[in-house]
N, C-alpha and C positions, 0 to 999 in steps of 0.2 A: 837448755840446762843451766843447771845454778851450781856454784859453788858450795861444797858441803864439807864440814869435817867429819870424819870417821875415826871413832874410837879404836884403839889398838884391838880391845876385846872384840870388835865386828869381824875382824877375820879368824878369830878362833871360837866364834860361836858353835857349840856342840853340834846344834840342829843342822847347821848349814853345812858343817864339814861332814856330817854323817850322810846327808840326803842330797848334796850337789856336787856336781862336779866343777872344775876350774869357771867353765862358762858360766854356770849357774849362780855361782858366788859373784861373779862379776857382774851379771844381770842384776842382781838383788842390789848391789851396791850402786849400779846405774839408774835403779828406781829412785833412790835418794835424791839424786841430782835432777832427775826429771821431774820429780814431784814439786808442786807449789809448796810456798812457805806453809800452808795448811798441812801438808803431807799428802794430799789428793791427788790422783793423777787419772789419766783417761787410761783403760787398758787397751789400746789401739795397737795391736801387735806389729804392725808394718811400722807404725811410726816409732814404737819402741825401738825396734830394729835398727831403724835408721840413725834414732839417736843415741844408743848404746853400743852397738856393734856396726858401725857404717861400713866398715871394708871388710867384713867377714861373712863367710857363706855359712849361716846359721840358719837351718830351717824355722819357719813360724811354728810348726808343730813342737819344736824342741822349747822356743819360747813359752808356748802355752803350757807344756808341761811343767816348765819352772814356775810360772804363776799359778798354776793349780796346787802344786806342792807348797808354795808360800802360803795360800789361802788355808790348806789342809794344816800347816803348821800354825796357824794362826798369827803369822807376821805380817800378813795382808788381809784387810776385812773389805768383803764386796759389800757394796749399797746401791741402791737408785734412787736419785734426787732429779727434779724436773726432768723425768722421762729417760735419763741419761743411766748406763751403767759405769759405775765409777769404782776407784778402789783407793784405800786409805792406808798408809803405812803406820801399823801399832807401833807405838812408841816412838814416834817420829820426834815429838815434840820433847820427850824425856832425853833425846840424844842430840838434838837440833837447837842451839840456842840462836835464833834468829833475831839479830840486832834491831834491823828496820823492816818487819814483815810487810809484805806487798798483800793487798786486799785480795781477796779470792776471786777469781775469775771461773772457777768451776763451782758448782753447787756443792756446799758441805754437807757432812752426814748430819743427823739430829743432835750427836753428842758433841758437836763442836759450834762454838759461838765466837764470831769474829766480832772483837771491839776495834772499830777504825775510827775513821775521820767524823762519821755521823754522831757519834757516841763521846768522843774524847777531844776531837778537834783536829787541827792540821799537824800537830806535832807527831810526825811519823814515828819517832823513838819510842811514843808512849803506845802505839798499836799494839795488839797482840791477840793471840787465839786462845780461848779457853778450852779444854778438853774435859767434859764432863764425865763422871762415874756413869757408866751405863752398860748394862748387860751385853749390848751389841758389839760395843768396843773394848769388851772384854775387861772392864774394871779399869782401863788407863784413865788416869787422870793427870797426864804429864803434859799439861799445857803451856804455853810460854809466857802465861801472864799470872795474876795473883794466885791461881789455883794451881800453881805448878807443884804438884806433889802434896803430901800430908801438911799443909799448912805454909809451905815454902814459899818465900818470895822471889818474883822472877827476876832476872838479871836486869830487865828495862825498868822495874819498879826499884832495885835497889841503887842503880844509876842515878834516877832522877831526885832519889831521896837525898843522895850524897852531896847533890848540888846546890 
């Protein structure tokens, strides 16, 4: 699990409050901590239960229903890469400013590009994920790098220019 910052608005999201009980909202928040710096995670229910609810008696069917509702609401995007079924948290990079992102260990969806050591060099603080506008990603262009929103500059790039 990773340490993540959650916006106060995360807790009062209309769709989450309307469609999820307390456990469902905690589950969604937990997915943000489970996800890699790319916003990708493996939807293995037992592993997710052990990471997010290790001491709670929550049936896997309940977690499956939470995941299905998150997908239906468009908060989670399913995709397959390298023969694996994976999930990506839409708007992950919009809300998470990852200072020194780790390279992906899971295959990325086609709308995310990793700019890491092979391209940029060993300066990890310059590495970033770029989220391309794409119909499968819901048009989310909220990457951590130079294409962070409509022409915005990522925090990593701003800091390197200030030095």
